[in-house]
C-alpha positions as CSV (number, residue, x, y, z in Angstrom):
1,X,-2.5,-11.1,-28.4
2,X,-0.4,-14.2,-28.0
3,X,2.9,-12.1,-28.1
4,X,1.6,-9.9,-25.2
5,X,0.6,-13.0,-23.2
6,X,4.0,-14.5,-23.7
7,X,5.7,-11.3,-22.7
8,X,3.6,-11.2,-19.5
9,X,4.4,-14.8,-18.7
10,X,8.1,-14.1,-18.9
11,X,8.4,-10.6,-17.5
12,X,6.0,-10.6,-14.5
13,X,7.8,-13.4,-12.6
14,X,11.1,-11.7,-13.1
15,X,9.7,-8.4,-11.8
16,X,8.0,-10.2,-8.9
17,X,11.3,-11.8,-7.9
18,X,13.2,-8.5,-8.1
19,X,10.5,-6.7,-6.0
20,X,10.4,-9.5,-3.4
21,X,14.2,-9.4,-3.1
22,X,14.2,-5.6,-2.8
23,X,11.4,-5.7,-0.2
24,X,13.1,-8.5,1.8
25,X,16.3,-6.4,2.0
26,X,14.3,-3.3,3.0
27,X,11.9,-4.6,5.7
28,X,13.1,-8.2,6.3
29,X,12.3,-11.6,5.0
30,X,9.7,-12.5,7.7
31,X,7.8,-9.3,7.1
32,X,7.6,-10.0,3.4
33,X,6.5,-13.6,4.1
34,X,3.9,-12.4,6.5
35,X,2.6,-9.9,3.9
36,X,2.4,-12.6,1.3
37,X,0.4,-14.8,3.6
38,X,-1.8,-11.9,4.7
39,X,-2.6,-10.9,1.0
40,X,-3.5,-14.6,0.3
41,X,-5.9,-14.7,3.3
42,X,-7.4,-11.3,2.3
43,X,-7.8,-12.6,-1.3
44,X,-9.6,-15.8,-0.1
45,X,-12.0,-13.7,2.1
46,X,-12.7,-11.1,-0.6
47,X,-13.2,-13.8,-3.3
48,X,-15.7,-15.6,-1.1
49,X,-17.6,-12.5,-0.3
50,X,-17.7,-11.1,-3.9
51,X,-18.4,-14.6,-5.3
52,X,-21.4,-15.2,-3.1
53,X,-22.7,-11.7,-3.8
54,X,-22.3,-12.3,-7.6
55,X,-24.0,-15.7,-7.4
56,X,-26.9,-14.2,-5.5
57,X,-27.4,-11.5,-8.2
58,X,-27.1,-14.1,-10.9
59,X,-29.8,-16.2,-9.3
60,X,-32.1,-13.2,-8.9
61,X,-31.7,-12.4,-12.6
62,X,-32.4,-16.0,-13.6
63,X,-35.5,-16.1,-11.4
64,X,-36.7,-13.0,-13.3
65,X,-36.1,-14.7,-16.6
66,X,-33.0,-12.6,-17.5
67,X,-29.6,-13.8,-18.6
68,X,-27.0,-13.0,-16.0
69,X,-24.4,-11.7,-18.5
70,X,-22.9,-9.0,-16.2
71,X,-22.7,-11.5,-13.4
72,X,-20.9,-14.0,-15.5
73,X,-18.3,-11.4,-16.4
74,X,-18.1,-10.5,-12.7
75,X,-17.5,-14.1,-11.9
76,X,-14.7,-14.4,-14.4
77,X,-13.0,-11.3,-13.0
78,X,-13.4,-12.6,-9.4
79,X,-12.0,-15.9,-10.3
80,X,-8.9,-14.5,-12.0
81,X,-8.6,-11.9,-9.2
82,X,-8.6,-14.6,-6.6
83,X,-6.0,-16.6,-8.4
84,X,-3.8,-13.6,-8.8
85,X,-4.1,-12.8,-5.0
86,X,-3.0,-16.3,-4.2
87,X,0.1,-16.1,-6.3
88,X,3.0,-14.6,-4.2
89,X,4.1,-11.2,-5.4
90,X,3.2,-7.6,-5.3
91,X,2.3,-7.0,-8.9
92,X,-0.1,-10.0,-9.0
93,X,-1.6,-8.9,-5.7
94,X,-2.3,-5.4,-7.1
95,X,-3.8,-6.8,-10.3
96,X,-5.9,-9.3,-8.3
97,X,-7.2,-6.7,-5.9
98,X,-8.2,-4.5,-8.8
99,X,-10.1,-7.4,-10.4
100,X,-11.9,-8.1,-7.0
101,X,-13.0,-4.7,-6.0
102,X,-16.5,-3.8,-7.3
103,X,-15.6,-0.2,-8.2
104,X,-12.6,-1.1,-10.3
105,X,-14.0,-4.3,-11.9
106,X,-16.1,-2.5,-14.5
107,X,-13.0,-1.3,-16.3
108,X,-11.8,-4.9,-16.7
109,X,-15.3,-6.1,-17.6
110,X,-15.5,-3.5,-20.5
111,X,-12.1,-4.7,-21.7
112,X,-13.3,-8.3,-21.6
113,X,-16.5,-7.4,-23.5
114,X,-14.4,-5.7,-26.2
115,X,-12.2,-8.7,-26.5
116,X,-15.2,-11.0,-26.8
117,X,-17.0,-8.7,-29.3
118,X,-13.8,-8.5,-31.4
119,X,-13.6,-12.4,-31.4
120,X,-17.2,-12.6,-32.5
121,X,-16.7,-10.0,-35.3
122,X,-13.7,-11.9,-36.6
123,X,-15.4,-15.2,-36.4
124,X,-12.9,-16.6,-33.8
125,X,-15.5,-17.9,-31.4
126,X,-15.8,-21.6,-30.5
127,X,-19.3,-23.0,-30.2
128,X,-19.7,-26.1,-28.2
129,X,-22.4,-28.6,-29.2
130,X,-23.6,-31.8,-27.8
131,X,-23.6,-34.7,-30.2
């Protein structure tokens, strides 16, 4: 898992730079800068809308005495999606958008559930306690 994360940390910025240079030479630097700013604004708006909706659903579940587990996973996806949309680049924008949209988010939630379940099965969970 750590090897894949390291590979992503190294390769994604390189790919982003190559794509940004290619796009700048194709459509112009100012168009690419405008697109980067636009995707950042869209990301902020989408994160706010989806975050408020998820918070509202979590509050409803808690009022009914239920644990808002799905909403917590939604919140994690929305948080990371918003961060990715704020990072300049096309690859991170696509990944962030996929994490934000309600109809693509379940795929990432299922992947996240599998990772958490695998950690629990292997005993790699960290339990925080107050002392």
